[in-house]
N, C-alpha and C positions, 0 to 999 in steps of 0.2 A: 264849579261846573260838575255835574254828575257824570257817572260812567257812561250814561247814554248820550251825553252831549259831546259830540266829537268835533275835532278840528283837524281833519286829515288833509294831506296834500291833495289837490284837485284830481290828479290823475288816479288816485286810489279809490275814489268813491264807488265805481262800479263793483269791484270785488269786496270792498269794505261792507257793503250791504249784504252780500252773499255770505261772507264769513261770519257776520253777526248772527246768521241763522244756524250756524254750526254749534251744537251744544258743548263740544269739547274745547279745550284750550288751544287756540291757534294764534301763532305769533309770526311776525316777519322781522328778520334781523339783517343788518347791512354787513359789509365785509369785515367791519370791526366788531361784529357780534353785538351791536347795539340795537335795541328794540326801536323799530320804526312804525310798527303797527301791532295792535293786539285786539282781538275781537271782544265782544261783550263779556264772554265767559271769563276771559283773562282779567279784564278790568274789574268785573264784579268780585273776583277772588282777591284782587289787590285792594279793592275799595278806593280806586284812583280814577281820575280822568285820563284820557289818552295823552294829552299834553304833559301831564305829570309823570307818566310812565315812559314816555319816549326817552331813549338814551340808556335805559337800564340794561344790564347784562343778564343773560339767561338765569344764572344762579340767583341774582337779586330778584328777578321776577317770581321765581318759584320758591324763594325763601330758604335756599341752601345754607346750612350752618357754616359752611366754609367759604361762602362767597366774599366775606369781607374780614376774614380772620388774619391775625398776624401781619396786618398792614398790606396784605396782598388782596387782589380782587379776583372775581370770577375769571377763571382761565389761567391764573398765575400761581395758584396754591399747589402744594405737594399732592393734594388729592385729585386735582383736575385731570391728570393723565389717565386715571382710572374711571372717569365719569363717562357713562354711555352717551349722555346728552352732548357733551363737548365733542366726543368722538364722532357722533352723527353729524353735527354741524360742520366739523372740519372735513370729514370724508365727502359730504355732499358738495361743499365748496370746491374741494380739490378735483373730484371726479366729474362734477356736473351732472351726477345721477342721484336719484332718490336713495336715501339711506335709512335703514330701520335699525334701532338699537334698543336695548333694555337699560334702564338706569335705576339704581338703588340710591335714593336721595335721602340724606340725613338732614332733617329740618332743624332750624334754630330754636333756642329756648323760647317758650311761650307758644310754639306752634301746637295746634290741636293734635296733630299726628306727628310723632317724633321721627318716624321713618316711613317713606313711601316707595313703592315699587312702580316704576313708570315704563310705558312703551312710548318711545319717541320716534317720529318720522320726520326727517329733514329732506326738503325738496327744493332744488335750485329754481329760482324764478327770475325773470328779466322784466324790469319795469322802466320804460323810457330810457333804455340803454344801461340802466343800473343793475348790477348783479346782486341779487338778494337771496335769502334762504328762508323758506316758509317752514315753520316747525309746528307740528301738531303733537299734543301730549295727551295721553290717556292713562288712567289709573289701571295698572295691571296687578294691584295688590291682592284683590280678593282671590283671583285664580292662583296666584303664587302662594298665598297663605294656606289656601285649601290644599293645594298639592303638597306643600311642605309638611303641614300638620298630618295629613293622611300617611305620607311616607314615614315620618318619624313615629307616629302613633303605632302603625302596624309593625314597623321594624322592632321597636322596643317591646311592644306587647307580645309579639311572637317569640322574641328571645326569652322573655320571662316565663311564658307559658311552656315553652319547650324545656326550659331548665327545670321547672316544677314537675313536669311529666317524667323527665329522666330520673330525677331524684326519687319520685314516688316508686318508679320501677326498681331502683336500687334498694329502697326500704323493703319492698316486697320480697326481693331475692335474698337479702341479708337479714331478715327479721330475727334470726336466731342470735345475731351478734349485737349485744347491747351497746357496745361502744360505737359500732358503725351506725346503729339506729340513731344515737344521740347526735352524731356528726351530720347525718343526712337530715335529721329533723331541724337542726339549726340552719342548714342551707335552704330548706324549704321555707322557713320563717323569713330569711333574707330575701329569697326570690319573691315571696308573696308581698312583702312590704314594698319592694321595688315596683311590683306590678301596680299596687295601689297608688304609689307616689307618681308613677308615670301617667296614669289615668287622670289623677287630680291636676297634675302639672299642665297637661294639654287642655283640660277643661277650664282651668283658671286663666290660661294664656288667652284663650278665645274671649273669655269674659273681660279680661284686662284691655284687649284691643278694642272691644266695643264700649269700654268705659262703664261696665256693669258690675265690676268686682268691688265689694265693700270690705275693707280690711277689718279684721277682728282683733282688737287690741287686748293684750293681757300682760301681766308682769311675769317674767320668766328669767331663768339663768342662761345667759347667752353661751357660756362655756359648756354647760351641760348639753345645750342644743347642738353646738359644734361637735362635741365628743360623740353624741348619738349619731350624727350624720356621718362622721368618719368611721365609726364602728360598722355601719351598714355598707358604706362604699368599699372599705377594705375587704370585706367578705364577698360582696357581689362582684368586684373587679379582680378578685384573687390577688390582693395587694396588702396582705396582713403585715403590720409592722412598717409599712412604707411611709406613713404620715406621722410627723412629729408635731405635737401641740404644745405651745407655751403661752403663758405660764401654766403648767400642769396643775389641775385641781383648784385653780383660782375661781372665786365666785364673782360673776359680773351680771348683776340683775339689771334688766332693762324693761321698758314698757314699749311693746311694738306688736306686730303681727308675727307670732311664732312660726306659723307655716310658711309665710312669705320670706321671713328671715332665713329659715332653714333651706328654702329653695335657692336663694342666692348662694349660700355657703355650699350647698350640694353641687351646683353647677360649677362653681369655682374650683372645688376640690376634685370633682370628677374630671374636668378638663386638665387639671394639673397632673393627676395620676396617669391619664391616657397619653399625655405629652411626654411623660418620663420613661426612660428605658429601664431595663432590668438592673437592679442594684442602686438606682438613683432614689433620692428621697424628696418628699414634699414636706414643706414646713408651713405651719399656721401660727401666726403670732396675733394675739388679741390684746387690746388695751382699752380701758375705760377711764376717760379723763375729760374734764371740762364739759361734762354733760353730753359727751359723744362716745360712741363705740367705734373702734377702728380695728378691722380684721384684715390681715395681709396673708395671702396664700401664695407661696413661692414654689417654683419648680425650676430645674436647671436648664430647661429647653429654651431656645431662642426662637422667637417668631420672626419670619422674614418681614421686610418692610411693607410689602403689599398686604400681608395678613394684618399687620398692625393698623393700617389705614382703613381696613374694612371690618375690624373685629366686632364692632357693635352693630353692623348692618344685619338686618333680618335676612335669614336664609343663606348667609355666607358661612362656609365652614371649610376647614382643611380636611375634614373626615370623609368627604365625598358628597355626591349629589343627594339632596333631600335632608341634609342635616343643617345645623347652624342656628338653632333658636336659643341655645343656652346662654351665650354672652349677651345676645339681644334682650332676652327676658330678664337677665340680671340687672341691666341698666334700666329697663322699663319698670321693674318692681321697685328698685331703689328710688328712682326719681319721682315716679307718679304716685306711689303708694306709701313708701316709708320715709319720704322727705329727705333722702340721702343721695349718695353718689357712688358710682363704681368707676374706678379708673385703673390703668395698668401701666407698666413700664416693661421694656424688654430689651436686653442687649446680650451680645455674645458671651461676655464674661460673667455677668451677674444672673443671667437667665431671665425668667419672666415672673412678675409679681402682679397679682390682682389685688386692689385695695378697695375694701368696702367701708364706707364712712357713713354712719347713721346716727341720728339723735337718740340718746338713751331714753328720752321721754317724748314719745311721738305726740304730735298735736292732733287730737282726735276731732 
């Protein structure tokens, strides 16, 4: 039976025909949050007939990565209390009133889009004495991406430009002091390199989300790339001597995209430095074995549980509104372009560690 061949309860036919005309995803759930109706847009996205879809939970319908993990189902996982969709369904059922929420959904492996930002509207309805909830879902990702990128872009660009301008003024004032000129010149080099990297990072992120970025593979020394990234970050974040790298001076040749690899390391180290307090240290441990490169970036700070559950969500950040693409882009680059993985652990005693695991010989 195709998605267009329906077998609805007879009482549903009048508004089934109307809802099929709606281009957005529209679903109806019972008190147990089981699907009892989905319009054509929903069924087409699932590639199912209505009888096959009936009884599915919301996360199963939308392909949530946590919907069936660890033996728990949609609504029972540790992530569900933070889900805007679950909150909308619950609130609409409890209050009997229309409820609107935003939901950042992490899709399962194999999904075309790993993370989606949704606007969900839950509305209580009554059908033949049965209390139901109608849920409409629309993609809010384009607007959120544009807003986040604009805020991050202008925030970081302006910081770098102001820094370069201030340093230029200091050079002009102190031009007679050769030692001061050398120090200011180095800072200007750092600021300009950061400016270029920030522009490239935003440009590449847009291309990655559109599936338009083509990796450029080459053979390079991973340790040299890590050391270069640390040198730049320690100076731009006023954190000289804060980062320890081991094993120091070891050669680790890999074949991958050097710029994308550097971007993952940059985001991991930058986050670690910014999360650390004065006098605390960040460590980087790298190892090349079994045809894979493993890089571990540690800092002593502990991430609260809520932050851990959302750390790879797009636009989520503890640094304030308009930030939060760093960890998201790390995982996107590793999975989609370098055939690897980024994971993390965090506890009060050991602090936080981000682990980058990549093949040493990328399949081009």
